N, C-alpha and C positions, 0 to 999 in steps of 0.2 A: 504494500500500500504506500509506503514511504517513497518507493521508487517512482510510482505514478505521480505523486505530488511533486517530486523533484523534476521529472520530465516535463510536466505541464507548466511548472513555474519557469523553467528555462525556456521553453517554447514561447511562453507569454512575454518574457523579457526580450527575447530575440525578435519576436514579431513587433513589439513596441519600438525597438530601435530601428527596425526596417521601415516602419511607417513614418517615424519622425524624420528619417533621412530622406525619404521620398517627398515628404511635404515641403521641406526646405527648398529643394530644387524646383518643385512645381510652383510654389508661391513666387519665387523670383522670376520664373518664366512668365507666369500669368501677369504679375505686376508690370514687368517691362513691356509685355504685349499690350496691355491696357493703356499705358502711357504713350507708347509709340503711335498707336492708332488714334489717340485723342478720345478714347472711350471713357476715360475717367471723368473728364469734364462733363460729358453728356450724362453719365450716371449721376453725378452730383446735382446737375440741373434738374433732372427728372425727379430725383429724390426730394429736392427742395420744393418743386411744384406739388408733388403729392402731399408733403408735410403741410404746406401752406393751405392746400385744399381741405385737409383734415381739420386744421385749426379753424378755418372759416366755418366749416360745417358745425363744429362743436360750439362755436360762439353763437351761431344762429339757433342751434338747438337749445342752448341755455336761455336765450332771449325768449323763445317760445314757451319754454317751461316756466319761466318767471311770469310771463303774461297769463298763463293758465293758472298758476298758483294765486296770482292777484285776483283773477276772476272768480276762483273758488272761494277765496277769502272774503270777497265782498258779499257773497250770497249768504 
């Protein structure tokens, strides 16, 4: 039983090191590719537009809820 634990522990550690080594090179390639094509700027602009839209939606929803609360409070 101890042999199985040892083997699985070693395999887990080796697998973890392999995954970490591959992630480092893939991240560098992905980042350089995004910067080279100008996709980073597009991604940031689209994210900002979506975030702005969500904030505007939440502000409008809050105003509607306040109006309904005041209407209920007056009755």
